[in-house]
N, CA, C and O atoms as a Maestro MAE file, in Angstrom:
{
 s_m_m2io_version
 :::
 2.0.0
}

f_m_ct {
 s_m_title
 :::
 protein
 m_atom[256] {
  # First column is atom index #
  i_m_mmod_type
  r_m_x_coord
  r_m_y_coord
  r_m_z_coord
  i_m_residue_number
  s_m_chain_name
  s_m_pdb_residue_name
  s_m_pdb_atom_name
  i_m_atomic_number
  :::
  1 25 90.630 218.403 81.766 1 A "UNK " " N  " 7
  2 3 91.341 217.182 81.456 1 A "UNK " " CA " 6
  3 2 91.834 216.564 82.765 1 A "UNK " " C  " 6
  4 15 92.305 217.275 83.653 1 A "UNK " " O  " 8
  5 25 91.726 215.258 82.880 2 A "UNK " " N  " 7
  6 3 92.134 214.557 84.096 2 A "UNK " " CA " 6
  7 2 93.506 213.911 83.917 2 A "UNK " " C  " 6
  8 15 93.865 213.471 82.825 2 A "UNK " " O  " 8
  9 25 94.249 213.865 84.993 3 A "UNK " " N  " 7
  10 3 95.560 213.210 85.019 3 A "UNK " " CA " 6
  11 2 95.357 211.721 84.718 3 A "UNK " " C  " 6
  12 15 94.492 211.087 85.324 3 A "UNK " " O  " 8
  13 25 96.138 211.154 83.796 4 A "UNK " " N  " 7
  14 3 95.962 209.735 83.478 4 A "UNK " " CA " 6
  15 2 96.421 208.791 84.592 4 A "UNK " " C  " 6
  16 15 96.112 207.600 84.555 4 A "UNK " " O  " 8
  17 25 97.150 209.306 85.574 5 A "UNK " " N  " 7
  18 3 97.633 208.464 86.662 5 A "UNK " " CA " 6
  19 2 96.659 208.456 87.835 5 A "UNK " " C  " 6
  20 15 96.258 207.387 88.296 5 A "UNK " " O  " 8
  21 25 96.266 209.651 88.328 6 A "UNK " " N  " 7
  22 3 95.429 209.706 89.534 6 A "UNK " " CA " 6
  23 2 94.046 210.317 89.306 6 A "UNK " " C  " 6
  24 15 93.216 210.332 90.215 6 A "UNK " " O  " 8
  25 25 93.798 210.820 88.096 7 A "UNK " " N  " 7
  26 3 92.493 211.364 87.711 7 A "UNK " " CA " 6
  27 2 92.167 212.738 88.291 7 A "UNK " " C  " 6
  28 15 91.042 213.212 88.130 7 A "UNK " " O  " 8
  29 25 93.129 213.398 88.970 8 A "UNK " " N  " 7
  30 3 92.912 214.772 89.430 8 A "UNK " " CA " 6
  31 2 93.006 215.710 88.231 8 A "UNK " " C  " 6
  32 15 93.439 215.300 87.155 8 A "UNK " " O  " 8
  33 25 92.602 216.965 88.412 9 A "UNK " " N  " 7
  34 3 92.735 217.955 87.340 9 A "UNK " " CA " 6
  35 2 94.209 218.166 87.006 9 A "UNK " " C  " 6
  36 15 95.065 218.146 87.892 9 A "UNK " " O  " 8
  37 25 94.492 218.365 85.741 10 A "UNK " " N  " 7
  38 3 95.882 218.546 85.329 10 A "UNK " " CA " 6
  39 2 96.389 219.939 85.686 10 A "UNK " " C  " 6
  40 15 95.616 220.885 85.838 10 A "UNK " " O  " 8
  41 25 97.686 220.034 85.813 11 A "UNK " " N  " 7
  42 3 98.369 221.298 86.060 11 A "UNK " " CA " 6
  43 2 99.086 221.655 84.766 11 A "UNK " " C  " 6
  44 15 99.825 220.823 84.239 11 A "UNK " " O  " 8
  45 25 98.898 222.865 84.230 12 A "UNK " " N  " 7
  46 3 99.551 223.239 82.970 12 A "UNK " " CA " 6
  47 2 101.065 223.028 82.993 12 A "UNK " " C  " 6
  48 15 101.667 222.751 81.955 12 A "UNK " " O  " 8
  49 25 101.676 223.156 84.154 13 A "UNK " " N  " 7
  50 3 103.120 222.977 84.269 13 A "UNK " " CA " 6
  51 2 103.530 221.530 83.990 13 A "UNK " " C  " 6
  52 15 104.624 221.291 83.477 13 A "UNK " " O  " 8
  53 25 102.667 220.559 84.321 14 A "UNK " " N  " 7
  54 3 103.000 219.141 84.177 14 A "UNK " " CA " 6
  55 2 102.107 218.406 83.185 14 A "UNK " " C  " 6
  56 15 102.104 217.176 83.140 14 A "UNK " " O  " 8
  57 25 101.368 219.142 82.407 15 A "UNK " " N  " 7
  58 3 100.396 218.565 81.501 15 A "UNK " " CA " 6
  59 2 100.973 217.423 80.700 15 A "UNK " " C  " 6
  60 15 102.073 217.573 80.166 15 A "UNK " " O  " 8
  61 25 100.316 216.308 80.582 16 A "UNK " " N  " 7
  62 3 98.924 216.004 80.919 16 A "UNK " " CA " 6
  63 2 98.739 215.491 82.342 16 A "UNK " " C  " 6
  64 15 97.688 214.942 82.671 16 A "UNK " " O  " 8
  65 25 99.744 215.664 83.179 17 A "UNK " " N  " 7
  66 3 99.671 215.170 84.558 17 A "UNK " " CA " 6
  67 2 99.290 216.289 85.511 17 A "UNK " " C  " 6
  68 15 99.237 217.458 85.126 17 A "UNK " " O  " 8
  69 25 99.023 215.918 86.767 18 A "UNK " " N  " 7
  70 3 98.646 216.913 87.769 18 A "UNK " " CA " 6
  71 2 99.844 217.379 88.576 18 A "UNK " " C  " 6
  72 15 99.800 218.438 89.201 18 A "UNK " " O  " 8
  73 25 100.917 216.592 88.566 19 A "UNK " " N  " 7
  74 3 102.072 216.910 89.406 19 A "UNK " " CA " 6
  75 2 103.320 216.216 88.857 19 A "UNK " " C  " 6
  76 15 103.249 215.364 87.972 19 A "UNK " " O  " 8
  77 25 104.436 216.605 89.403 20 A "UNK " " N  " 7
  78 3 105.694 215.956 89.022 20 A "UNK " " CA " 6
  79 2 105.674 214.488 89.445 20 A "UNK " " C  " 6
  80 15 106.205 213.626 88.745 20 A "UNK " " O  " 8
  81 25 105.065 214.213 90.584 21 A "UNK " " N  " 7
  82 3 104.984 212.834 91.058 21 A "UNK " " CA " 6
  83 2 104.306 211.932 90.029 21 A "UNK " " C  " 6
  84 15 104.813 210.856 89.713 21 A "UNK " " O  " 8
  85 25 103.168 212.366 89.510 22 A "UNK " " N  " 7
  86 3 102.445 211.551 88.523 22 A "UNK " " CA " 6
  87 2 103.240 211.441 87.219 22 A "UNK " " C  " 6
  88 15 103.223 210.394 86.572 22 A "UNK " " O  " 8
  89 25 103.929 212.504 86.833 23 A "UNK " " N  " 7
  90 3 104.779 212.444 85.641 23 A "UNK " " CA " 6
  91 2 105.894 211.418 85.851 23 A "UNK " " C  " 6
  92 15 106.229 210.668 84.934 23 A "UNK " " O  " 8
  93 25 106.468 211.384 87.054 24 A "UNK " " N  " 7
  94 3 107.517 210.420 87.361 24 A "UNK " " CA " 6
  95 2 106.988 208.992 87.417 24 A "UNK " " C  " 6
  96 15 107.673 208.059 86.997 24 A "UNK " " O  " 8
  97 25 105.785 208.817 87.928 25 A "UNK " " N  " 7
  98 3 105.163 207.488 87.947 25 A "UNK " " CA " 6
  99 2 105.006 206.991 86.514 25 A "UNK " " C  " 6
  100 15 105.308 205.833 86.222 25 A "UNK " " O  " 8
  101 25 104.535 207.857 85.620 26 A "UNK " " N  " 7
  102 3 104.367 207.486 84.223 26 A "UNK " " CA " 6
  103 2 105.710 207.129 83.590 26 A "UNK " " C  " 6
  104 15 105.809 206.129 82.879 26 A "UNK " " O  " 8
  105 25 106.734 207.923 83.837 27 A "UNK " " N  " 7
  106 3 108.062 207.637 83.301 27 A "UNK " " CA " 6
  107 2 108.565 206.290 83.811 27 A "UNK " " C  " 6
  108 15 109.127 205.507 83.045 27 A "UNK " " O  " 8
  109 25 108.368 206.021 85.077 28 A "UNK " " N  " 7
  110 3 108.765 204.732 85.637 28 A "UNK " " CA " 6
  111 2 108.063 203.570 84.953 28 A "UNK " " C  " 6
  112 15 108.668 202.523 84.723 28 A "UNK " " O  " 8
  113 25 106.811 203.749 84.632 29 A "UNK " " N  " 7
  114 3 106.067 202.687 83.932 29 A "UNK " " CA " 6
  115 2 106.638 202.451 82.541 29 A "UNK " " C  " 6
  116 15 106.742 201.309 82.093 29 A "UNK " " O  " 8
  117 25 107.009 203.534 81.859 30 A "UNK " " N  " 7
  118 3 107.634 203.387 80.540 30 A "UNK " " CA " 6
  119 2 108.958 202.653 80.668 30 A "UNK " " C  " 6
  120 15 109.239 201.740 79.892 30 A "UNK " " O  " 8
  121 25 109.770 203.043 81.637 31 A "UNK " " N  " 7
  122 3 111.104 202.476 81.777 31 A "UNK " " CA " 6
  123 2 111.103 201.016 82.207 31 A "UNK " " C  " 6
  124 15 112.004 200.267 81.831 31 A "UNK " " O  " 8
  125 25 110.115 200.596 82.985 32 A "UNK " " N  " 7
  126 3 110.108 199.192 83.410 32 A "UNK " " CA " 6
  127 2 109.302 198.293 82.475 32 A "UNK " " C  " 6
  128 15 109.175 197.095 82.726 32 A "UNK " " O  " 8
  129 25 108.765 198.855 81.413 33 A "UNK " " N  " 7
  130 3 108.075 198.047 80.412 33 A "UNK " " CA " 6
  131 2 106.610 197.814 80.667 33 A "UNK " " C  " 6
  132 15 106.008 196.959 80.018 33 A "UNK " " O  " 8
  133 25 106.015 198.536 81.582 34 A "UNK " " N  " 7
  134 3 104.598 198.329 81.881 34 A "UNK " " CA " 6
  135 2 103.689 198.649 80.700 34 A "UNK " " C  " 6
  136 15 102.584 198.114 80.610 34 A "UNK " " O  " 8
  137 25 104.137 199.508 79.801 35 A "UNK " " N  " 7
  138 3 103.303 199.880 78.662 35 A "UNK " " CA " 6
  139 2 103.603 199.036 77.420 35 A "UNK " " C  " 6
  140 15 103.061 199.309 76.349 35 A "UNK " " O  " 8
  141 25 104.445 198.029 77.545 36 A "UNK " " N  " 7
  142 3 104.782 197.175 76.401 36 A "UNK " " CA " 6
  143 2 103.577 196.346 75.988 36 A "UNK " " C  " 6
  144 15 102.764 195.939 76.817 36 A "UNK " " O  " 8
  145 25 103.484 196.109 74.701 37 A "UNK " " N  " 7
  146 3 102.409 195.283 74.169 37 A "UNK " " CA " 6
  147 2 102.987 193.944 73.733 37 A "UNK " " C  " 6
  148 15 104.018 193.895 73.062 37 A "UNK " " O  " 8
  149 25 102.339 192.890 74.105 38 A "UNK " " N  " 7
  150 3 102.805 191.557 73.727 38 A "UNK " " CA " 6
  151 2 102.545 191.304 72.249 38 A "UNK " " C  " 6
  152 15 101.525 191.729 71.706 38 A "UNK " " O  " 8
  153 25 103.468 190.613 71.610 39 A "UNK " " N  " 7
  154 3 103.301 190.238 70.208 39 A "UNK " " CA " 6
  155 2 102.475 188.958 70.143 39 A "UNK " " C  " 6
  156 15 102.686 188.032 70.926 39 A "UNK " " O  " 8
  157 25 101.546 188.915 69.216 40 A "UNK " " N  " 7
  158 3 100.698 187.746 69.085 40 A "UNK " " CA " 6
  159 2 101.062 186.860 67.904 40 A "UNK " " C  " 6
  160 15 100.778 185.663 67.919 40 A "UNK " " O  " 8
  161 25 101.685 187.429 66.888 41 A "UNK " " N  " 7
  162 3 101.953 186.643 65.692 41 A "UNK " " CA " 6
  163 2 103.381 186.094 65.716 41 A "UNK " " C  " 6
  164 15 104.303 186.775 66.166 41 A "UNK " " O  " 8
  165 25 103.561 184.873 65.236 42 A "UNK " " N  " 7
  166 3 104.907 184.280 65.199 42 A "UNK " " CA " 6
  167 2 105.895 185.108 64.369 42 A "UNK " " C  " 6
  168 15 107.094 185.103 64.650 42 A "UNK " " O  " 8
  169 25 105.403 185.814 63.354 43 A "UNK " " N  " 7
  170 3 106.287 186.634 62.528 43 A "UNK " " CA " 6
  171 2 106.961 187.712 63.381 43 A "UNK " " C  " 6
  172 15 108.152 187.978 63.221 43 A "UNK " " O  " 8
  173 25 106.201 188.327 64.284 44 A "UNK " " N  " 7
  174 3 106.758 189.347 65.168 44 A "UNK " " CA " 6
  175 2 107.861 188.766 66.039 44 A "UNK " " C  " 6
  176 15 108.902 189.394 66.232 44 A "UNK " " O  " 8
  177 25 107.639 187.582 66.558 45 A "UNK " " N  " 7
  178 3 108.636 186.941 67.409 45 A "UNK " " CA " 6
  179 2 109.886 186.592 66.616 45 A "UNK " " C  " 6
  180 15 111.004 186.756 67.105 45 A "UNK " " O  " 8
  181 25 109.694 186.106 65.380 46 A "UNK " " N  " 7
  182 3 110.833 185.786 64.533 46 A "UNK " " CA " 6
  183 2 111.625 187.039 64.182 46 A "UNK " " C  " 6
  184 15 112.856 187.021 64.187 46 A "UNK " " O  " 8
  185 25 110.921 188.126 63.879 47 A "UNK " " N  " 7
  186 3 111.599 189.385 63.561 47 A "UNK " " CA " 6
  187 2 112.377 189.908 64.762 47 A "UNK " " C  " 6
  188 15 113.497 190.395 64.610 47 A "UNK " " O  " 8
  189 25 111.801 189.812 65.938 48 A "UNK " " N  " 7
  190 3 112.479 190.279 67.145 48 A "UNK " " CA " 6
  191 2 113.715 189.434 67.430 48 A "UNK " " C  " 6
  192 15 114.767 189.972 67.775 48 A "UNK " " O  " 8
  193 25 113.598 188.127 67.290 49 A "UNK " " N  " 7
  194 3 114.749 187.246 67.517 49 A "UNK " " CA " 6
  195 2 115.857 187.538 66.521 49 A "UNK " " C  " 6
  196 15 117.031 187.550 66.889 49 A "UNK " " O  " 8
  197 25 115.505 187.771 65.278 50 A "UNK " " N  " 7
  198 3 116.494 188.094 64.246 50 A "UNK " " CA " 6
  199 2 117.184 189.420 64.549 50 A "UNK " " C  " 6
  200 15 118.400 189.531 64.397 50 A "UNK " " O  " 8
  201 25 116.421 190.428 64.975 51 A "UNK " " N  " 7
  202 3 116.995 191.732 65.314 51 A "UNK " " CA " 6
  203 2 117.970 191.619 66.475 51 A "UNK " " C  " 6
  204 15 119.037 192.232 66.451 51 A "UNK " " O  " 8
  205 25 117.618 190.846 67.483 52 A "UNK " " N  " 7
  206 3 118.520 190.651 68.624 52 A "UNK " " CA " 6
  207 2 119.781 189.927 68.171 52 A "UNK " " C  " 6
  208 15 120.888 190.299 68.562 52 A "UNK " " O  " 8
  209 25 119.622 188.913 67.364 53 A "UNK " " N  " 7
  210 3 120.771 188.156 66.861 53 A "UNK " " CA " 6
  211 2 121.710 189.048 66.057 53 A "UNK " " C  " 6
  212 15 122.928 188.969 66.213 53 A "UNK " " O  " 8
  213 25 121.148 189.894 65.197 54 A "UNK " " N  " 7
  214 3 121.973 190.816 64.409 54 A "UNK " " CA " 6
  215 2 122.677 191.826 65.298 54 A "UNK " " C  " 6
  216 15 123.853 192.121 65.084 54 A "UNK " " O  " 8
  217 25 121.992 192.352 66.272 55 A "UNK " " N  " 7
  218 3 122.589 193.337 67.175 55 A "UNK " " CA " 6
  219 2 123.740 192.713 67.957 55 A "UNK " " C  " 6
  220 15 124.786 193.337 68.133 55 A "UNK " " O  " 8
  221 25 123.549 191.490 68.423 56 A "UNK " " N  " 7
  222 3 124.616 190.817 69.161 56 A "UNK " " CA " 6
  223 2 125.822 190.511 68.278 56 A "UNK " " C  " 6
  224 15 126.963 190.649 68.720 56 A "UNK " " O  " 8
  225 25 125.584 190.106 67.057 57 A "UNK " " N  " 7
  226 3 126.705 189.797 66.154 57 A "UNK " " CA " 6
  227 2 127.464 191.070 65.776 57 A "UNK " " C  " 6
  228 15 128.683 191.031 65.611 57 A "UNK " " O  " 8
  229 25 126.758 192.201 65.638 58 A "UNK " " N  " 7
  230 3 127.423 193.458 65.338 58 A "UNK " " CA " 6
  231 2 128.235 193.920 66.544 58 A "UNK " " C  " 6
  232 15 129.330 194.459 66.387 58 A "UNK " " O  " 8
  233 25 127.707 193.712 67.730 59 A "UNK " " N  " 7
  234 3 128.394 194.145 68.949 59 A "UNK " " CA " 6
  235 2 129.682 193.359 69.166 59 A "UNK " " C  " 6
  236 15 130.692 193.924 69.587 59 A "UNK " " O  " 8
  237 25 129.651 192.068 68.882 60 A "UNK " " N  " 7
  238 3 130.845 191.244 69.098 60 A "UNK " " CA " 6
  239 2 131.891 191.455 68.010 60 A "UNK " " C  " 6
  240 15 133.064 191.148 68.223 60 A "UNK " " O  " 8
  241 25 131.491 191.973 66.848 61 A "UNK " " N  " 7
  242 3 132.451 192.207 65.772 61 A "UNK " " CA " 6
  243 2 133.128 193.557 65.844 61 A "UNK " " C  " 6
  244 15 134.069 193.813 65.092 61 A "UNK " " O  " 8
  245 25 132.674 194.430 66.732 62 A "UNK " " N  " 7
  246 3 133.290 195.756 66.882 62 A "UNK " " CA " 6
  247 2 134.575 195.640 67.683 62 A "UNK " " C  " 6
  248 15 134.619 194.923 68.682 62 A "UNK " " O  " 8
  249 25 135.639 196.348 67.250 63 A "UNK " " N  " 7
  250 3 136.864 196.337 68.053 63 A "UNK " " CA " 6
  251 2 136.686 197.156 69.335 63 A "UNK " " C  " 6
  252 15 135.964 198.152 69.338 63 A "UNK " " O  " 8
  253 25 137.322 196.752 70.389 64 A "UNK " " N  " 7
  254 3 137.187 197.445 71.671 64 A "UNK " " CA " 6
  255 2 138.246 198.461 71.827 64 A "UNK " " C  " 6
  256 15 138.297 199.149 72.847 64 A "UNK " " O  " 8
  :::
 }
 m_bond[255] {
  # First column is bond index #
  i_m_from
  i_m_to
  i_m_order
  :::
  1 1 2 1
  2 2 3 1
  3 3 4 2
  4 3 5 1
  5 5 6 1
  6 6 7 1
  7 7 8 2
  8 7 9 1
  9 9 10 1
  10 10 11 1
  11 11 12 2
  12 11 13 1
  13 13 14 1
  14 14 15 1
  15 15 16 2
  16 15 17 1
  17 17 18 1
  18 18 19 1
  19 19 20 2
  20 19 21 1
  21 21 22 1
  22 22 23 1
  23 23 24 2
  24 23 25 1
  25 25 26 1
  26 26 27 1
  27 27 28 2
  28 27 29 1
  29 29 30 1
  30 30 31 1
  31 31 32 2
  32 31 33 1
  33 33 34 1
  34 34 35 1
  35 35 36 2
  36 35 37 1
  37 37 38 1
  38 38 39 1
  39 39 40 2
  40 39 41 1
  41 41 42 1
  42 42 43 1
  43 43 44 2
  44 43 45 1
  45 45 46 1
  46 46 47 1
  47 47 48 2
  48 47 49 1
  49 49 50 1
  50 50 51 1
  51 51 52 2
  52 51 53 1
  53 53 54 1
  54 54 55 1
  55 55 56 2
  56 55 57 1
  57 57 58 1
  58 58 59 1
  59 59 60 2
  60 59 61 1
  61 61 62 1
  62 62 63 1
  63 63 64 2
  64 63 65 1
  65 65 66 1
  66 66 67 1
  67 67 68 2
  68 67 69 1
  69 69 70 1
  70 70 71 1
  71 71 72 2
  72 71 73 1
  73 73 74 1
  74 74 75 1
  75 75 76 2
  76 75 77 1
  77 77 78 1
  78 78 79 1
  79 79 80 2
  80 79 81 1
  81 81 82 1
  82 82 83 1
  83 83 84 2
  84 83 85 1
  85 85 86 1
  86 86 87 1
  87 87 88 2
  88 87 89 1
  89 89 90 1
  90 90 91 1
  91 91 92 2
  92 91 93 1
  93 93 94 1
  94 94 95 1
  95 95 96 2
  96 95 97 1
  97 97 98 1
  98 98 99 1
  99 99 100 2
  100 99 101 1
  101 101 102 1
  102 102 103 1
  103 103 104 2
  104 103 105 1
  105 105 106 1
  106 106 107 1
  107 107 108 2
  108 107 109 1
  109 109 110 1
  110 110 111 1
  111 111 112 2
  112 111 113 1
  113 113 114 1
  114 114 115 1
  115 115 116 2
  116 115 117 1
  117 117 118 1
  118 118 119 1
  119 119 120 2
  120 119 121 1
  121 121 122 1
  122 122 123 1
  123 123 124 2
  124 123 125 1
  125 125 126 1
  126 126 127 1
  127 127 128 2
  128 127 129 1
  129 129 130 1
  130 130 131 1
  131 131 132 2
  132 131 133 1
  133 133 134 1
  134 134 135 1
  135 135 136 2
  136 135 137 1
  137 137 138 1
  138 138 139 1
  139 139 140 2
  140 139 141 1
  141 141 142 1
  142 142 143 1
  143 143 144 2
  144 143 145 1
  145 145 146 1
  146 146 147 1
  147 147 148 2
  148 147 149 1
  149 149 150 1
  150 150 151 1
  151 151 152 2
  152 151 153 1
  153 153 154 1
  154 154 155 1
  155 155 156 2
  156 155 157 1
  157 157 158 1
  158 158 159 1
  159 159 160 2
  160 159 161 1
  161 161 162 1
  162 162 163 1
  163 163 164 2
  164 163 165 1
  165 165 166 1
  166 166 167 1
  167 167 168 2
  168 167 169 1
  169 169 170 1
  170 170 171 1
  171 171 172 2
  172 171 173 1
  173 173 174 1
  174 174 175 1
  175 175 176 2
  176 175 177 1
  177 177 178 1
  178 178 179 1
  179 179 180 2
  180 179 181 1
  181 181 182 1
  182 182 183 1
  183 183 184 2
  184 183 185 1
  185 185 186 1
  186 186 187 1
  187 187 188 2
  188 187 189 1
  189 189 190 1
  190 190 191 1
  191 191 192 2
  192 191 193 1
  193 193 194 1
  194 194 195 1
  195 195 196 2
  196 195 197 1
  197 197 198 1
  198 198 199 1
  199 199 200 2
  200 199 201 1
  201 201 202 1
  202 202 203 1
  203 203 204 2
  204 203 205 1
  205 205 206 1
  206 206 207 1
  207 207 208 2
  208 207 209 1
  209 209 210 1
  210 210 211 1
  211 211 212 2
  212 211 213 1
  213 213 214 1
  214 214 215 1
  215 215 216 2
  216 215 217 1
  217 217 218 1
  218 218 219 1
  219 219 220 2
  220 219 221 1
  221 221 222 1
  222 222 223 1
  223 223 224 2
  224 223 225 1
  225 225 226 1
  226 226 227 1
  227 227 228 2
  228 227 229 1
  229 229 230 1
  230 230 231 1
  231 231 232 2
  232 231 233 1
  233 233 234 1
  234 234 235 1
  235 235 236 2
  236 235 237 1
  237 237 238 1
  238 238 239 1
  239 239 240 2
  240 239 241 1
  241 241 242 1
  242 242 243 1
  243 243 244 2
  244 243 245 1
  245 245 246 1
  246 246 247 1
  247 247 248 2
  248 247 249 1
  249 249 250 1
  250 250 251 1
  251 251 252 2
  252 251 253 1
  253 253 254 1
  254 254 255 1
  255 255 256 2
  :::
 }
}
């Protein structure tokens, strides 16, 4: 099996990666949104906007 980041052979300790470095590169990609998929349908955008609106209204209604 090849490392999905650099294509070297994987190390059982870091599987499916070859090293801690490649595992960290993958984590960084997840955290910065590189693996996000764009929504194509307007319904998805409307649902996302509604979810954000609800989350913000719940956050402002909580006592501090």
